[in-house]
C-alpha positions in Angstrom: 0.0 0.0 0.0 1.4 3.4 -1.0 1.8 6.2 1.6 0.2 8.6 1.8 -2.9 6.7 0.6 -5.2 8.3 -2.0 -7.7 9.7 0.6 -9.3 12.0 -2.0 -10.4 8.8 -3.9 -11.0 6.6 -0.9 -13.1 9.1 1.0 -14.4 11.4 -1.8 -17.7 12.0 0.1 -16.1 12.7 3.4 -17.4 15.7 5.3 -13.9 16.9 6.1 -10.2 15.9 5.9 -9.8 13.4 8.7 -6.0 13.6 8.3 -6.3 17.1 9.7 -3.4 18.3 7.5 -1.0 16.0 9.2 1.7 13.6 7.8 3.3 10.7 9.7 6.3 13.0 10.4 4.2 15.7 12.0 2.1 13.2 14.0 5.3 11.7 15.4 6.2 15.1 16.7 3.0 15.5 18.8 4.0 15.6 22.5 1.8 14.0 25.2 0.1 16.3 27.6 2.2 16.7 30.8 0.5 15.1 33.8 -0.8 17.6 36.3 0.6 17.7 39.8 -0.8 14.9 41.9 -1.7 12.7 38.9 0.3 9.7 40.1 -0.9 10.0 43.6 -4.6 10.2 42.5 -4.4 7.2 40.3 -2.5 5.2 42.9 -5.1 6.0 45.4 -7.8 4.8 43.0 -5.8 1.6 42.5 -5.5 1.1 46.3 -9.2 1.6 46.7 -10.0 -0.9 43.9 -7.9 -3.5 45.7 -10.3 -3.4 48.6 -13.3 -4.4 46.4 -14.0 -8.1 46.0 -14.7 -8.8 42.3 -16.7 -11.7 43.5 -17.2 -13.2 40.0 -20.1 -15.5 39.3 -20.6 -17.7 36.2 -24.1 -17.2 34.8 -24.0 -19.4 31.7 -21.5 -21.4 29.7 -21.2 -22.7 26.1 -18.6 -24.0 23.6 -17.4 -21.6 20.9 -14.7 -22.6 18.4 -13.5 -25.3 20.8 -13.2 -23.0 23.8 -15.3 -22.8 26.9 -17.0 -19.4 26.9 -19.0 -18.1 29.9 -21.0 -15.0 30.6 -19.9 -13.9 34.1 -20.8 -11.1 36.5 -18.3 -9.2 38.6 -18.2 -6.1 40.8 -17.3 -2.7 39.5 -15.2 -0.3 41.6 -18.3 1.2 43.2 -20.0 -2.1 43.9 -22.3 -2.3 40.9 -22.4 -5.6 39.1 -21.1 -5.8 35.6 -21.3 -8.6 33.1 -18.5 -9.9 30.8 -17.5 -12.8 28.7 -14.9 -15.2 30.0 -12.9 -17.4 27.6 -10.9 -20.4 28.8 -8.0 -21.9 26.8 -8.3 -24.9 24.6 -5.9 -26.8 26.9 -5.8 -25.5 30.4 -3.9 -24.2 32.3 -3.7 -20.8 30.7 -0.3 -19.4 30.1 -1.5 -15.8 29.9 -4.7 -13.8 30.5 -5.9 -11.2 28.0 -8.2 -8.4 29.1 -9.9 -7.4 25.8 -11.9 -4.2 25.8 -14.1 -2.6 23.1 -15.1 0.5 21.2 -17.7 3.0 22.2 -20.4 1.0 20.6 -20.0 -1.7 23.3 -19.8 -5.3 22.5 -22.4 -7.9 21.4 -20.0 -10.9 20.9 -16.5 -12.0 21.6 -13.7 -11.7 19.0 -11.0 -14.4 19.3 -8.7 -13.0 16.6 -6.2 -11.7 19.1 -6.5 -14.4 21.7 -3.9 -17.2 21.5 -5.1 -20.8 22.1 -3.1 -21.0 25.3 -4.7 -17.8 26.7 -7.6 -17.2 28.9 -9.5 -14.0 28.3 -12.1 -11.7 29.7 -14.1 -9.4 27.4 -15.4 -6.8 29.8 -18.2 -4.5 28.8 -18.0 -1.0 30.1 -20.6 0.3 32.5 -23.6 1.6 30.7 -22.8 0.1 27.3 -24.5 -2.6 25.3 -25.1 -5.4 25.2 -24.4 -6.8 28.6 -24.3 -3.7 30.7 -26.8 -1.4 28.9 -27.7 1.5 31.3 -26.0 -0.1 34.3 -23.9 2.4 36.2 -23.9 5.0 33.4 -26.1 6.2 30.6 -26.2 4.2 27.4 -26.3 7.1 25.0 -22.8 8.0 24.0 -23.3 11.7 24.2 -24.5 11.3 27.8 -22.1 8.6 28.7 -18.9 10.5 27.9 -20.0 13.4 30.1 -21.4 11.5 33.0 -19.9 12.6 36.3 -17.4 15.0 34.6 -17.9 17.6 37.4 -16.0 15.3 39.9 -12.9 13.3 39.1 -13.9 10.6 41.5 -17.2 10.1 39.6 -16.2 10.7 36.0 -17.3 7.8 33.9 -14.0 7.4 32.0 -12.2 7.0 35.2 -14.7 4.6 36.6 -14.5 2.5 33.4 -10.7 2.4 33.6 -10.9 1.4 37.3 -13.5 -1.3 36.5 -10.8 -2.9 34.2 -8.8 -3.7 37.4 -11.8 -5.6 38.8 -12.3 -7.4 35.4 -8.7 -8.6 35.7 -9.4 -9.7 39.3 -12.4 -11.7 38.0 -10.3 -13.3 35.3 -7.6 -14.4 37.7 -10.1 -15.6 40.3 -11.7 -17.9 37.8 -8.7 -19.2 35.8 -5.8 -18.8 38.2 -2.9 -16.3 38.6 -1.4 -15.6 35.2 0.5 -12.7 33.7 -1.9 -10.3 32.0 -1.9 -8.6 28.6 -4.3 -5.8 27.5 -6.0 -5.3 24.2 -8.3 -2.3 23.6 -9.6 -0.5 20.6 -10.8 3.1 20.4 -12.7 3.7 23.6 -11.0 0.6 25.0 -7.6 1.8 23.9 -8.0 5.0 25.8 -9.3 3.6 29.0 -6.7 0.9 28.8 -4.0 3.5 28.7 -5.5 5.1 31.8 -5.6 1.8 33.7 -2.4 0.0 32.6 0.3 1.9 34.4 -1.1 1.3 37.9 -1.6 -2.5 37.6 1.7 -4.5 38.0 0.1 -7.7 36.7 0.4 -6.6 33.1 3.3 -7.6 30.9 2.3 -5.6 27.8 -0.6 -4.1 25.8 -1.9 -3.4 22.3 -3.9 -0.2 21.9 -5.7 0.2 18.6 -6.7 3.7 17.4 -6.8 4.8 21.1 -9.2 7.5 22.2 -9.0 10.1 25.0 -5.5 11.1 24.2 -3.9 14.6 24.0 -6.9 16.8 24.8 -5.1 19.9 23.6 -5.3 18.4 20.1 -8.7 16.7 20.6 -10.4 19.9 21.7 -9.0 21.9 18.8 -10.6 19.9 16.0 -14.0 18.7 14.8 -14.7 15.0 14.8 -17.7 12.6 14.5 -17.0 10.7 17.7 -17.4 11.3 21.5 -14.7 14.0 21.3 -17.1 16.3 19.6 -19.5 16.0 22.6 -16.7 16.8 24.9 -15.5 19.7 22.8 -18.9 21.3 22.8 -19.1 20.8 26.6 -15.8 22.4 27.3 -16.7 25.3 25.0 -19.7 25.9 27.2 -18.0 25.0 30.5 -14.3 26.0 30.2 -13.6 24.7 33.7 -14.2 21.1 32.4 -10.8 21.3 30.7 -9.2 21.0 34.1 -11.2 17.9 34.9 -10.1 16.2 31.7 -6.4 16.5 32.8 -6.9 13.5 35.1 -8.1 11.4 32.2 -5.8 12.1 29.3 -4.5 8.8 27.9 -1.4 10.5 26.6 -0.5 11.7 30.1 -1.2 8.3 31.7 0.6 6.0 29.3 4.0 7.6 30.0 3.8 6.0 33.4 3.5 2.5 32.0 6.7 0.4 32.2 5.8 -2.5 29.9 6.1 -2.8 26.1 3.1 -1.2 24.4 2.1 -1.7 20.7 0.0 1.2 19.4 -1.9 0.8 16.1 -2.5 4.4 15.1 -4.3 5.7 12.0 -3.3 8.5 9.7 -6.9 9.3 8.8 -9.8 8.9 11.2 -12.9 11.1 11.5 -14.0 9.6 14.9 -10.7 9.6 16.9 -8.5 12.3 15.4 -5.0 11.0 14.6 -3.2 13.8 16.6 -4.8 12.3 19.7 -3.9 8.8 18.8 -0.3 9.7 18.1 -0.2 11.7 21.3 -0.8 8.4 23.1 1.7 6.5 21.0 4.4 9.1 21.5 4.0 8.8 25.3 4.9 5.1 25.4 8.3 4.3 26.9 8.7 1.0 25.1 6.7 1.6 21.9 6.0 -0.7 18.9 4.2 1.5 16.4 2.0 0.1 13.7 0.8 2.8 11.3 -2.7 2.2 9.8 -3.9 4.0 6.7 -7.2 4.9 8.3 -9.3 4.1 11.3 -13.1 3.8 11.9 -13.5 3.6 8.1 -13.7 1.1 5.3 -11.1 1.4 2.5 -9.5 -0.7 -0.2 -7.3 -3.3 1.3 -8.6 -2.8 4.8 -9.1 -6.6 5.4 -5.4 -7.2 4.6 -4.3 -4.3 6.9 -6.4 -5.7 9.7 -5.1 -9.2 9.3 -1.5 -7.9 9.4 -2.3 -5.8 12.5 -3.7 -8.9 14.2 -0.6 -10.9 13.4 1.6 -8.1 14.7 -0.4 -7.8 17.9 -0.3 -11.6 18.6 3.5 -11.5 18.0 3.9 -8.6 20.4 2.0 -10.5 23.1 4.2 -13.6 22.5 7.4 -11.5 22.9 6.1 -9.8 26.0 5.3 -13.2 27.5 8.7 -14.6 26.7 10.4 -11.6 28.2 8.3 -11.8 31.3 9.1 -15.5 31.6 12.8 -15.2 31.1 15.0 -15.8 34.2 
């Protein structure tokens, strides 16, 4: 595939240029937003509080899918609500690694095993409020309401709660399949909240973040998009003080504190999660493997081949992280 791709042909009917005038070179120069004073202490306090919550997982139903045991489970969120998720057990137990696999802002209605090795256990958590398993539970379902829920108070802001819920989802996974090293996979919404949660959980050996959201709010708030960022941009325009609240939930600020290898699959063209925000997250990683995608949140010629290559790259990154973690 040639770079830059022929966006004028691929997206001739697009409302605007979702490359935002950037090239790969200019995107690689975007700096993460510096963390505010007290950032580490606040997230560490949230992590400590989450450790006092019993995930108390319960298996609700079980079936066989592609030779794997797949269960719908229920576990606690950080504030005591009960959230549902899918649990996948390996073809031949015991599991060698556990994958926490989050989703985009549309929620999840089924599991996707493409990035799950056969020797891995996995949990597919569904964020509070989002379909299908947790529709309206703990947060509004409608995206424009969800992304603003609790923004007035950092302790209550939904993005922080969703990130903190990931720690409980990991607790549920290890309670049910045993103590294993963890690897994170998250796309879009899931990439952003994963970047927020990852640095404070020492069970992780690595992560893949795919077109991650909630990164580099200075860039996100400066441009129009079709995703949740536009709702936040409108809100901050009407309530400028909200910009300060967002500093605690910038994925580009958080990821710099992660000390494990991170693969970021970032797009050059994306109308839903502007590429400057994605690359702000990527550029924060201490141990970065960068995969550059022609476009995100869009169909384009050759997209299936690009996705297949990205999946292969992500699985290879997981395998290397596991080998490194297992080395004497």
